[in-house]
Backbone bond lengths (Angstrom), bond angles and torsions (degrees), N, CA, C in turn:
res aa  C-N    CA-C-N  psi(-1)  N-CA   C-N-CA  omega(-1)  CA-C   N-CA-C  phi
1 H - - - 1.452 - - 1.518 108.33 -
2 M 1.329 117.24 119.46 1.448 122.02 -176.22 1.514 110.77 -110.94
3 L 1.319 115.80 127.15 1.448 121.72 174.49 1.514 107.61 -96.81
4 A 1.307 117.28 138.32 1.458 121.24 179.97 1.520 109.29 -119.55
5 F 1.323 114.92 148.58 1.447 121.09 176.47 1.520 107.78 -112.03
6 S 1.326 116.01 128.22 1.466 120.45 179.92 1.524 109.73 -90.31
7 A 1.310 115.02 176.50 1.464 120.65 178.24 1.523 111.80 -62.70
8 E 1.319 117.64 -20.96 1.459 121.73 -179.00 1.523 113.07 -93.37
9 T 1.322 118.42 -4.73 1.456 121.72 -177.25 1.520 110.44 -68.88
10 G 1.330 115.99 126.68 1.462 121.68 178.68 1.521 111.07 -118.70
11 A 1.316 115.42 -176.22 1.464 121.37 -177.13 1.525 111.61 -59.05
12 D 1.328 117.76 -42.17 1.467 120.56 179.76 1.531 110.98 -61.44
13 D 1.341 115.76 -39.81 1.469 120.31 178.49 1.528 110.70 -65.21
14 I 1.327 116.04 -43.06 1.463 120.14 -179.43 1.523 109.91 -64.50
15 T 1.326 116.69 -41.01 1.472 120.18 177.66 1.525 110.44 -60.26
16 R 1.336 116.45 -46.28 1.475 120.49 -179.99 1.523 110.17 -62.56
17 I 1.325 117.24 -46.65 1.468 121.29 -179.36 1.527 109.78 -61.89
18 R 1.319 116.71 -41.78 1.474 121.01 179.69 1.519 110.69 -61.08
19 Q 1.329 116.65 -42.94 1.460 120.32 -179.82 1.522 111.30 -67.34
20 E 1.331 116.95 -38.25 1.462 120.71 -178.38 1.528 113.02 -74.49
21 H 1.331 116.94 -31.08 1.464 120.91 -171.16 1.520 113.43 -122.81
22 M 1.311 118.23 24.72 1.456 119.52 -172.15 1.521 112.60 -51.47
23 L 1.285 118.28 -41.17 1.456 119.72 -178.99 1.527 111.67 -66.56
24 A 1.342 116.14 -24.18 1.459 120.36 -178.84 1.531 112.58 -96.22
25 F 1.336 117.51 0.66 1.471 120.45 -178.31 1.522 108.88 -74.91
26 S 1.296 115.54 98.01 1.464 121.47 179.56 1.519 109.89 -81.67
27 A 1.318 115.94 173.71 1.459 121.35 175.60 1.521 110.04 -56.36
28 E 1.317 116.58 -40.41 1.463 120.66 -179.75 1.526 111.20 -62.15
29 I 1.314 117.67 -41.38 1.462 121.07 -178.86 1.530 110.35 -69.75
30 V 1.320 117.35 -38.87 1.463 120.29 176.80 1.529 109.06 -60.55
31 A 1.329 116.99 -46.01 1.466 120.93 179.19 1.524 110.96 -61.80
32 R 1.326 116.69 -42.79 1.473 120.33 179.44 1.528 111.49 -65.49
33 A 1.319 116.98 -38.58 1.465 120.49 179.89 1.532 110.35 -65.30
34 L 1.331 117.19 -44.80 1.465 120.12 176.97 1.526 110.72 -61.97
35 H 1.330 115.90 -42.64 1.461 120.53 178.34 1.526 110.97 -59.47
36 R 1.318 115.80 -44.48 1.474 120.67 -178.44 1.523 110.60 -61.95
37 L 1.337 116.90 -45.40 1.458 120.15 179.30 1.528 111.07 -61.33
38 A 1.325 116.63 -40.65 1.465 120.01 178.76 1.516 110.93 -66.55
39 K 1.314 116.25 -40.91 1.462 120.49 -176.91 1.527 111.79 -65.13
40 I 1.313 117.33 -39.80 1.468 119.62 -179.12 1.528 111.90 -89.09
41 R 1.328 115.13 -2.77 1.469 121.34 178.06 1.527 112.32 53.76
42 E 1.321 113.73 41.02 1.463 119.88 178.67 1.525 107.96 -100.28
43 E 1.311 115.69 118.43 1.457 119.99 -177.73 1.523 110.36 -87.18
44 D 1.300 114.72 125.77 1.458 122.37 174.85 1.528 105.68 -146.26
45 P 1.342 116.62 84.28 1.463 120.16 -174.16 1.533 114.30 -54.99
46 D 1.324 116.87 -39.00 1.467 119.17 -179.34 1.525 111.17 -65.30
47 L 1.322 116.74 -45.70 1.458 120.51 179.37 1.527 110.33 -64.85
48 C 1.318 117.36 -42.61 1.471 120.04 178.48 1.525 110.88 -60.42
49 A 1.323 116.92 -42.73 1.465 120.78 178.72 1.525 110.90 -62.46
50 E 1.333 117.01 -42.28 1.465 120.80 178.35 1.521 110.97 -64.08
51 L 1.327 117.01 -43.82 1.455 120.52 -179.80 1.528 111.08 -66.31
52 C 1.322 117.23 -36.52 1.470 120.01 177.08 1.527 110.66 -66.73
53 R 1.320 117.11 -37.49 1.483 119.56 174.89 1.525 110.24 -64.15
54 D 1.334 116.29 -42.01 1.465 120.06 176.92 1.523 110.77 -61.66
55 A 1.331 116.19 -41.07 1.464 120.49 179.48 1.527 110.75 -63.41
56 M 1.322 117.13 -41.35 1.468 120.46 177.06 1.531 110.30 -59.84
57 A 1.314 115.49 -43.31 1.461 120.48 -176.95 1.526 112.24 -68.57
58 S 1.330 117.00 -30.25 1.462 119.93 -176.02 1.528 113.15 -111.26
59 A 1.318 117.74 13.23 1.471 121.87 -174.41 1.528 112.87 -54.41
60 S 1.304 117.24 -36.33 1.468 119.30 -178.53 1.527 112.42 -65.83
61 E 1.323 117.20 -17.38 1.467 121.61 178.58 1.535 112.51 -90.21
62 F 1.323 117.89 -7.68 1.461 121.06 -177.10 1.522 110.42 -67.73
63 N 1.334 115.35 138.00 1.456 119.71 171.84 1.533 107.60 -97.68
64 A 1.327 116.72 -176.24 1.460 120.87 -177.24 1.528 111.41 -59.11
65 H 1.316 116.47 -44.77 1.467 120.30 -178.82 1.526 111.13 -64.10
66 D 1.327 117.54 -42.30 1.468 121.02 178.58 1.523 110.67 -61.03
67 C 1.333 116.72 -41.95 1.474 120.47 178.35 1.524 110.44 -61.69
68 A 1.322 116.58 -51.08 1.468 121.12 -177.99 1.529 110.69 -60.64
69 T 1.315 116.65 -43.08 1.463 121.76 -179.87 1.526 110.77 -63.18
70 T 1.308 116.32 -42.87 1.458 120.50 -178.91 1.517 111.21 -69.81
71 F 1.338 117.44 -42.51 1.472 119.60 175.46 1.527 110.05 -55.96
72 W 1.339 116.66 -46.80 1.462 121.13 -178.77 1.526 110.95 -61.34
73 A 1.324 116.55 -44.94 1.467 120.23 -179.15 1.529 111.09 -62.89
74 L 1.315 116.99 -44.61 1.466 120.33 179.86 1.526 110.57 -61.59
75 A 1.332 116.77 -43.68 1.468 120.80 -179.96 1.519 111.00 -66.61
76 T 1.301 117.06 -43.67 1.462 121.60 -177.41 1.524 111.25 -65.10
77 M 1.330 116.61 -39.93 1.463 120.34 179.88 1.530 112.26 -86.61
78 Q 1.336 116.12 -1.77 1.463 122.03 -178.53 1.527 111.51 54.35
79 L 1.331 115.16 43.50 1.463 120.87 177.79 1.525 109.02 -85.87
80 H 1.286 116.47 126.90 1.459 122.03 179.18 1.530 108.32 -89.33
81 Q 1.327 115.50 99.94 1.467 121.94 -177.27 1.531 109.15 -134.08
82 P 1.342 117.52 65.30 1.467 119.41 -173.84 1.530 114.31 -60.44
83 D 1.327 117.95 -35.35 1.466 119.63 179.36 1.522 110.88 -67.27
84 L 1.322 116.85 -42.17 1.456 120.98 178.45 1.526 110.12 -65.87
85 V 1.317 117.20 -44.40 1.468 120.55 179.43 1.526 109.79 -60.28
86 A 1.323 117.39 -45.20 1.473 120.66 179.83 1.528 110.89 -61.74
87 K 1.319 115.81 -43.27 1.469 119.44 -179.89 1.523 110.62 -64.21
88 L 1.331 117.04 -44.14 1.460 120.30 -179.90 1.529 111.78 -69.29
89 C 1.322 117.75 -30.86 1.472 119.95 174.77 1.531 109.93 -62.74
90 G 1.321 116.70 -39.76 1.461 120.39 176.37 1.517 111.51 -63.81
91 V 1.317 116.26 -42.72 1.468 121.11 177.48 1.522 109.50 -63.65
92 A 1.336 116.60 -45.48 1.466 120.89 -179.30 1.531 110.96 -61.31
93 A 1.316 116.78 -40.76 1.469 119.98 179.49 1.525 110.88 -62.25
94 S 1.323 116.10 -37.76 1.469 119.15 -179.24 1.525 112.30 -74.65
95 R 1.327 116.64 -15.83 1.465 121.67 -179.65 1.536 111.31 -117.61
96 S 1.311 117.30 21.27 1.469 121.35 -172.01 1.523 113.25 -56.04
97 S 1.310 117.47 -33.88 1.474 119.30 -178.84 1.529 112.10 -72.72
98 D 1.325 117.17 -12.18 1.467 120.99 179.99 1.528 112.93 -88.41
99 F 1.326 117.87 -11.89 1.462 121.57 -176.09 1.520 111.01 -76.17
100 S 1.340 115.48 135.07 1.466 120.76 172.00 1.525 107.99 -78.60
101 A 1.311 116.41 168.60 1.464 120.25 177.10 1.531 110.44 -59.35
102 Q 1.327 117.02 -41.19 1.465 120.97 179.02 1.527 111.56 -63.95
103 E 1.322 116.91 -41.32 1.469 120.27 179.84 1.528 110.87 -66.70
104 I 1.330 117.08 -36.56 1.468 120.70 176.54 1.528 109.34 -64.77
105 A 1.334 116.39 -49.28 1.468 120.48 -179.19 1.526 111.18 -60.34
106 S 1.317 116.84 -45.61 1.460 121.29 -179.64 1.529 111.05 -63.42
107 S 1.320 116.12 -42.80 1.472 120.53 179.94 1.526 110.71 -64.20
108 L 1.330 116.86 -45.13 1.463 119.86 -179.62 1.529 111.14 -64.36
109 W 1.330 117.27 -42.78 1.469 120.26 176.81 1.526 109.72 -59.36
110 S 1.322 115.79 -47.37 1.467 120.83 -177.15 1.517 111.27 -62.19
111 L 1.331 116.88 -46.12 1.459 120.40 -179.24 1.533 110.75 -64.03
112 A 1.337 116.96 -39.35 1.465 120.29 177.54 1.535 110.53 -65.01
113 K 1.310 116.78 -41.20 1.468 121.56 -179.44 1.524 111.17 -64.84
114 M 1.323 117.37 -31.17 1.463 120.85 -178.46 1.538 112.40 -79.14
115 Q 1.314 118.31 -9.25 1.472 121.07 -178.83 1.509 111.82 -71.59
C-alpha cells in the first residue's frame, strides 16, 4: 500500500495521514513525508520530531533512496538529529552498492551541509 504526497500536501495533511495510517507508515513513507516538509519549507517541529522517531525505528528498512531523501530533508530543514544521521549512515554503508550517482551526490552534499 503506497501513500503519495501531492504538490498541495502540507504538514496538517501529513499529520492526518500519519494518524490514519500509522501501521502502514513504512520507511519509504517516512522518508517521503520528511522530504515533502523540507520541499515546502513548512515548519512543524512536533511532526518532524515524530517522523524522525519513526525513521529511527524503521531505519533498518531504509533503502538507498530513502537514506538519500532523508539526509537531504534533514539538511534542508536544518534538523539536528545526530543519532538518526549516524544510524542512517550505517544503513547507507551497508547498502552502498545500491546508491545511484545522484543519491551519492545528494547524500554527500546533505552530510556536508549538516556539519
